[in-house]
C-alpha positions as CSV (number, residue, x, y, z in Angstrom):
1,M,-16.5,-14.8,-10.4
2,N,-20.0,-15.6,-9.3
3,N,-20.9,-18.9,-7.5
4,V,-17.3,-19.5,-6.6
5,L,-16.2,-21.3,-3.4
6,F,-14.3,-19.1,-0.9
7,V,-11.8,-20.6,1.5
8,P,-9.9,-19.1,4.4
9,F,-6.5,-17.5,3.7
10,D,-4.5,-20.2,5.3
11,E,-6.2,-22.9,3.1
12,A,-4.9,-21.1,0.0
13,Y,-1.6,-19.6,1.1
14,L,0.9,-21.9,2.8
15,N,3.1,-19.9,5.1
16,V,6.8,-20.6,4.8
17,P,8.8,-19.4,7.8
18,V,11.8,-17.2,7.0
19,G,13.5,-17.7,10.4
20,K,17.2,-17.0,10.1
21,L,17.4,-17.9,6.4
22,K,18.0,-14.3,5.4
23,I,20.8,-11.7,5.1
24,Q,20.8,-8.2,6.3
25,Q,20.8,-5.1,4.0
26,S,24.5,-4.4,4.9
27,E,25.4,-7.7,3.3
28,Y,23.8,-6.9,-0.1
29,L,26.2,-6.8,-3.0
30,P,25.9,-4.7,-6.2
31,S,26.3,-7.9,-8.3
32,G,26.6,-11.6,-7.5
33,R,25.5,-15.2,-8.3
34,F,22.1,-15.0,-6.5
35,V,19.4,-12.3,-6.4
36,V,18.3,-10.9,-3.0
37,V,14.6,-10.0,-2.6
38,D,13.2,-8.0,0.3
39,Q,10.1,-6.0,1.0
40,G,11.3,-2.8,-0.7
41,Q,10.0,-1.3,-3.9
42,N,12.5,-2.9,-6.3
43,I,11.8,-6.4,-7.6
44,I,15.5,-7.3,-7.0
45,S,17.0,-5.5,-4.0
46,G,20.6,-6.7,-4.4
47,Y,22.8,-9.8,-4.9
48,S,24.8,-12.3,-2.8
49,N,27.2,-15.1,-3.4
50,N,26.2,-16.9,-0.2
51,D,24.4,-20.1,-1.1
52,E,23.8,-21.0,2.5
53,F,20.6,-19.0,2.5
54,L,19.5,-19.7,-1.1
55,R,15.9,-20.9,-1.6
56,K,16.0,-23.3,-4.6
57,D,12.4,-24.2,-4.9
58,P,10.4,-21.4,-6.5
59,P,7.8,-20.1,-7.1
60,Y,7.1,-18.0,-4.0
61,I,4.9,-15.1,-3.1
62,L,6.5,-12.4,-1.0
63,F,4.4,-10.1,1.2
64,G,6.1,-7.1,2.8
65,D,4.8,-7.0,6.4
66,H,5.6,-3.3,6.8
67,T,5.4,-2.1,3.2
68,K,2.5,-4.2,1.9
69,M,4.6,-4.9,-1.2
70,V,3.6,-8.1,-3.0
71,K,6.1,-9.9,-5.3
72,F,6.1,-13.1,-7.4
73,I,9.5,-14.8,-7.3
74,D,10.0,-17.6,-9.9
75,V,13.8,-17.9,-9.6
76,P,16.1,-19.2,-6.8
77,F,16.7,-16.3,-4.4
78,I,17.8,-15.1,-1.0
79,V,15.5,-13.3,1.5
80,G,16.8,-9.9,2.4
81,A,16.4,-8.0,5.7
82,D,13.4,-8.2,8.0
83,G,9.6,-7.9,7.5
84,V,9.3,-10.6,4.8
85,R,6.5,-13.1,4.7
86,L,6.8,-16.0,2.3
87,Y,4.0,-18.1,0.9
88,K,3.5,-21.1,-1.5
89,A,0.3,-22.1,-3.1
90,C,-1.8,-24.8,-1.3
91,K,-3.0,-27.8,-3.3
92,G,-5.6,-26.8,-5.8
93,F,-4.3,-23.2,-6.3
94,N,-2.1,-21.6,-9.0
95,T,0.7,-19.5,-7.5
96,E,0.5,-16.7,-9.9
97,Y,-3.3,-16.5,-9.4
98,L,-2.7,-16.2,-5.7
99,Y,-0.1,-13.5,-6.3
100,F,-2.5,-11.4,-8.3
101,Y,-5.3,-12.0,-5.8
102,L,-3.0,-10.8,-2.9
103,R,-2.1,-7.7,-4.9
104,S,-5.8,-6.9,-5.3
105,L,-6.5,-6.8,-1.5
106,K,-6.8,-3.6,0.4
107,F,-5.3,-3.2,3.8
108,P,-5.6,-0.4,6.5
109,D,-2.5,1.8,6.6
110,D,-0.7,1.1,9.8
111,G,2.4,3.1,8.7
112,Y,5.4,0.9,9.4
113,G,3.4,-1.5,11.5
114,R,2.8,-5.1,10.6
115,H,0.0,-5.7,8.1
116,S,0.1,-9.5,8.0
117,K,-2.3,-9.6,10.9
118,Y,-5.0,-8.6,8.4
119,L,-4.4,-11.6,6.2
120,S,-6.1,-14.3,8.4
121,D,-9.4,-12.6,8.0
122,K,-9.3,-12.7,4.2
123,L,-11.4,-15.2,2.2
124,V,-9.9,-16.4,-1.1
125,P,-12.0,-17.3,-4.2
126,K,-11.3,-20.8,-5.5
127,P,-12.5,-21.3,-9.0
128,N,-11.3,-24.4,-10.8
129,Y,-7.6,-24.6,-11.5
130,E,-7.8,-24.1,-15.2
131,Y,-9.8,-20.9,-14.7
132,Q,-7.2,-19.7,-12.2
133,C,-4.5,-20.2,-14.8
134,L,-6.6,-18.3,-17.3
135,I,-7.0,-15.3,-15.0
136,A,-3.3,-15.3,-14.1
137,S,-2.3,-15.5,-17.8
138,K,-4.6,-12.6,-18.8
139,L,-3.5,-10.4,-16.0
140,K,0.2,-11.1,-16.7
141,A,-0.3,-10.2,-20.4
142,Q,-2.2,-7.0,-19.6
143,Q,0.3,-5.8,-17.1
144,S,3.1,-6.6,-19.5
145,E,1.5,-4.2,-22.0
146,V,1.1,-1.6,-19.2
147,E,4.8,-1.9,-18.3
148,K,5.8,-1.5,-22.0
149,A,3.8,1.7,-22.1
150,R,5.3,2.9,-18.9
151,K,8.8,2.4,-20.1
152,A,8.1,4.3,-23.3
153,L,6.7,7.2,-21.4
154,A,9.5,7.1,-18.9
155,E,12.0,7.3,-21.8
156,Q,10.1,10.3,-23.2
157,L,10.2,12.0,-19.8
158,K,13.9,11.4,-19.5
159,E,14.5,12.9,-23.0
160,T,12.4,15.9,-22.1
161,Q,14.3,16.5,-18.9
162,N,17.6,16.1,-20.8
163,L,16.4,18.8,-23.2
164,A,15.7,21.1,-20.2
165,N,19.2,20.5,-18.9
166,A,20.6,21.2,-22.4
167,L,18.8,24.6,-22.5
168,I,20.3,25.5,-19.1
169,Y,23.8,24.5,-20.3
170,K,23.4,26.4,-23.6
171,S,22.3,29.6,-21.8
172,I,25.4,29.5,-19.5
173,K,27.7,28.8,-22.4
174,E,26.3,31.6,-24.7
175,G,24.9,34.1,-22.2
176,K,28.0,36.0,-21.0
177,S,28.0,34.2,-17.7
178,Q,29.6,35.3,-14.4
179,N,30.1,33.3,-11.1
180,L,28.0,34.6,-8.2
181,K,27.0,33.5,-4.7
182,L,23.5,32.2,-4.6
183,G,22.9,34.4,-1.6
184,D,23.6,37.5,-3.8
185,V,20.9,36.6,-6.3
186,L,18.2,35.0,-4.2
187,F,16.0,36.2,-1.3
188,E,14.2,34.0,1.2
189,I,10.5,34.3,2.1
190,K,10.2,33.7,5.8
191,K,7.0,35.5,6.8
192,G,3.9,33.3,7.2
193,I,0.6,33.8,5.3
194,G,-1.3,35.0,8.4
195,E,-4.9,34.7,9.3
196,N,-6.2,34.1,5.7
197,W,-4.4,30.7,5.4
198,Q,-7.7,29.0,4.8
199,D,-8.0,30.7,1.4
200,F,-5.1,28.7,0.0
201,P,-4.4,25.0,-0.7
202,V,-1.4,23.4,0.9
203,L,1.3,22.7,-1.7
204,G,4.3,20.3,-1.4
205,A,7.5,19.6,-3.3
206,T,8.1,16.1,-4.7
207,R,10.6,14.6,-7.1
208,N,8.2,15.5,-9.9
209,G,7.9,19.1,-8.7
210,L,4.8,20.8,-7.5
211,A,2.0,18.8,-5.9
212,L,-0.9,19.1,-3.5
213,A,0.3,18.2,0.0
214,K,-1.1,15.0,1.4
215,E,-1.6,16.4,4.9
216,P,-3.7,19.4,6.1
217,P,-2.0,22.3,7.9
218,G,-0.6,21.4,11.3
219,K,-0.5,23.5,14.4
220,M,-0.3,27.3,13.8
221,P,-1.3,27.3,10.2
222,Q,-0.8,31.1,10.1
223,R,3.0,30.3,10.0
224,Y,2.6,28.4,6.7
225,K,4.6,30.3,4.0
226,P,3.0,31.7,0.8
227,V,4.1,30.1,-2.4
228,F,2.9,32.3,-5.2
229,S,3.9,32.8,-8.9
230,G,7.6,32.8,-9.4
231,T,8.4,31.0,-6.1
232,V,10.8,28.2,-5.7
233,F,10.6,26.0,-2.6
234,Y,12.0,22.8,-1.3
235,N,12.0,20.4,1.6
236,P,15.3,21.0,3.4
237,M,15.4,17.4,4.5
238,R,14.8,15.9,1.0
239,I,16.5,18.4,-1.4
240,L,19.2,15.8,-2.1
241,I,16.6,13.5,-3.7
242,G,15.0,16.2,-5.7
243,S,12.0,17.4,-3.6
244,I,12.0,20.8,-5.2
245,A,9.0,22.8,-6.6
246,F,8.2,25.9,-8.6
247,V,5.0,27.8,-8.8
248,D,4.6,29.0,-12.4
249,D,2.3,31.7,-13.8
250,D,-0.5,29.3,-14.6
251,D,-0.2,27.3,-11.3
252,Q,-2.6,27.7,-8.4
253,R,-1.2,29.9,-5.6
254,G,-0.9,28.2,-2.2
255,I,0.9,27.8,1.1
256,T,3.5,25.4,2.2
257,S,5.0,24.1,5.4
258,P,6.9,26.6,7.6
259,D,9.7,24.1,7.7
260,Y,10.2,24.4,3.9
261,V,12.7,26.8,2.4
262,V,10.9,29.3,0.1
263,L,12.8,31.7,-2.2
264,K,12.7,33.9,-5.3
265,G,15.3,35.3,-7.6
266,K,16.1,39.0,-7.1
267,E,14.5,41.2,-9.7
268,G,16.7,41.8,-12.8
269,M,19.3,39.4,-11.5
270,L,17.9,35.8,-11.5
271,D,14.8,34.5,-13.3
272,S,13.1,32.1,-10.8
273,R,12.0,29.6,-13.5
274,W,15.5,29.4,-14.9
275,F,16.9,28.9,-11.4
276,Y,14.3,26.1,-10.7
277,Y,15.5,24.1,-13.7
278,W,19.1,24.9,-12.9
279,L,18.6,23.6,-9.4
280,R,17.1,20.3,-10.7
281,S,19.8,19.9,-13.3
282,P,23.1,18.1,-12.7
283,L,24.7,21.5,-12.1
284,G,22.3,22.2,-9.3
285,E,22.6,18.7,-8.0
286,Y,26.4,19.1,-7.9
287,C,26.1,22.4,-6.0
288,I,23.7,20.9,-3.4
289,K,26.0,17.9,-2.8
290,S,29.0,20.1,-2.4
291,L,27.2,22.0,0.3
292,A,25.8,19.0,2.1
293,R,27.9,18.3,5.1
294,G,27.7,14.9,6.8
295,A,24.6,12.9,6.8
296,V,22.1,12.9,3.9
297,R,19.3,13.8,6.4
298,E,21.0,17.1,7.4
299,R,18.8,20.1,6.6
300,M,19.8,22.4,3.7
301,L,18.5,25.7,5.1
302,F,18.8,28.9,3.1
303,N,21.9,30.1,4.8
304,R,23.7,26.9,3.7
305,L,22.3,27.2,0.1
306,A,23.4,30.8,0.0
307,E,27.0,29.8,0.2
308,G,26.8,28.0,-3.1
309,E,28.1,29.4,-6.4
310,I,26.2,29.6,-9.6
311,E,27.5,30.4,-13.1
312,L,24.8,32.9,-14.2
313,P,24.2,34.2,-17.7
314,E,22.9,37.7,-18.2
315,F,19.3,38.3,-17.2
316,A,17.9,38.8,-20.7
317,F,19.4,35.5,-21.7
318,Q,17.9,33.8,-18.7
319,Q,14.5,35.1,-19.6
320,K,14.8,33.9,-23.2
321,T,15.7,30.4,-21.9
322,S,13.0,30.6,-19.3
323,D,10.3,31.1,-22.0
324,S,11.5,27.9,-23.7
325,L,11.4,26.1,-20.4
326,K,7.8,27.2,-19.8
327,E,6.8,25.5,-23.0
328,L,8.7,22.4,-22.1
329,K,6.9,22.3,-18.7
330,H,3.6,21.5,-20.4
331,V,5.1,18.6,-22.2
332,I,6.5,17.3,-18.9
333,L,3.1,17.7,-17.2
334,H,1.4,15.8,-19.9
335,I,3.8,12.9,-19.7
336,N,3.5,12.8,-15.9
337,K,-0.3,12.7,-16.2
338,E,-0.1,9.8,-18.6
339,L,2.2,8.0,-16.2
340,D,-0.2,8.6,-13.3
341,A,-3.1,7.2,-15.4
342,L,-0.9,4.1,-16.2
343,D,-0.2,3.7,-12.5
344,S,-4.0,3.3,-11.8
345,I,-4.5,0.6,-14.5
346,P,-3.0,-2.4,-12.6
347,G,-5.3,-1.8,-9.7
348,K,-8.3,-1.5,-11.9
349,L,-7.4,-4.7,-13.8
350,L,-7.1,-6.6,-10.5
351,E,-10.3,-5.2,-9.2
352,K,-12.1,-6.3,-12.3
353,A,-10.6,-9.8,-12.4
354,F,-11.6,-10.6,-8.8
355,K,-14.9,-8.7,-8.7
356,T,-17.7,-10.6,-7.0
357,E,-21.3,-9.9,-6.8
């Protein structure tokens, strides 16, 4: 896009005040006549039957003031909650072109602060209208292919996770199981790593399992807990949404936050890998929810988890299933890597499309 005219942001994007023409999140419906769009991750955030707030003149570009989410809306819709900025294309601009350009911009991370303050400093390339349409059309087609690939991989991942659950169910059904308290077959690791904390990376627990932590150790890093081979650990504030991890034989040893719950299966009683997959299965999810008292944000510390019951097959049967789960782990890792690679493609496509020299 060389030798292209650049114009100020407000000469390309026409700000459309939201004002009071919106509904609050508490008013969202699971289904209804009109879609509700807010600054959250999902394209459609909910539904409403209230046509008083309906915007009937799409297309619009939505910018999440707090989340930095950018959405293209080409159907009648209702604005949901706060923090939404709406724009239309100024004369001489294609709306989808402006949508893709806004997605290509980088903003400082102000947490949950307002990011629209950075928009006024942006300059917008203005090639001729036909070329804008061509860019938008190409990007739309490319990202459609990326989304198809993502859906296919997501389906593969779901099937693989279902297979892991099936292996757990089968071992319980066929392995001479007995009901035991989790506190009788697990032990908690409480002691910190000590003065050699710098020798280890900081690991975290995500919905996808084990991951490098985004933040360095905080105060008193000596208190960070060791997470070595055969260790299961979880974020006690986020276990209900699946923030659970397992350090396998071929994973790098590390340390994790002293606020995390770190545990292992007792020798000869509970195979830690088997337990990790059980904990992430519907059986484990049911157990966790049955122990969660009150608010979702209540911490699930070890003494609470220890009260739960588990239907446990004999140890030799656990180990046999555990070996199969280890092989399955590599398939899951491969799919997740491909998904991560796909996640980076849209940004690269946008960067290439709007690259200037």
